[in-house]
N, C-alpha and C positions, 0 to 999 in steps of 0.2 A: 561388782564382780560376780560372775556366775560360778556356782558351786557344782561340783560333780557329786550327785546324790549317792550316798552310801560309801563314800571314800574319805570321810573325815579323818580316820586313823592314818591315812596316807598323806595328808596335807603337810607340806614342809614350809610353806611361806607364801609370800607375794612376789611375783615377778614384775620388774619395772623395765620398760623399753622406751627408748627415745621417741617422743611424740606419739606414743601409743597409750591406750588404757592399761592400767595395772591389771594383772590376772592372777588367779590363784594357781599355785604350783604344787603338784602332787608327785610323790615318789612312785615311779612306774612299778618297781619291784614290790613295794608294799601294796599297791593296788592289785597286783596279781595274787598276792597272798590273801587279801581280803576276799577276792572272788573264789579262791580255792576253799578258804575256811568257812565263809558264810553261804556259799552257793553250791558247795560240793563239787566244784569243777576240778578237772585235772589241770596240771600246769599248762598243757597245750590248749585245752578248751578255754582257760582263763586268758591266755595270751591272744588267741583268736578273737574272743569276745571283746577284750579291751581294744585291740587294734581296729576291729570293724565297727563296733557299736559306740565306743567312746572317742577314740582318737580320730575316727573317720567322720565324726559329727561336728561340722562347723556351725556354731550357733551365734556367730557375730564376733565383734572385736574383743569381747570379754570371755571368749572360749577359754576354759582352763588349759593349762600346760602340764604335761607329764614328762618328768625328767628321768633319764637313766643315770643314776649317780655313778661316777667313774673317777679314778685317780688319773693324774697326768700320765703315768706310765701306761695305763690301760688305753688312754686316748692315743698316745704316741704309737702304740702297737697296732692300731687300726689300719 
């Protein structure tokens, strides 16, 4: 499994998918906070950086996953 460097504090577990390699799973919101706290970014800068440089980088079947934690009520409201 590939690790997203610098985001250990945002790691929430391992994702399993049918017939796919397991991947490390990170909390998106915690990753934003790490970028803000450790790199001095604003929330907008951290969001843009994470979206473009981390989520936009496919490094193979073991590319880590970032999750937006939500309740069922929040999902239903989408």
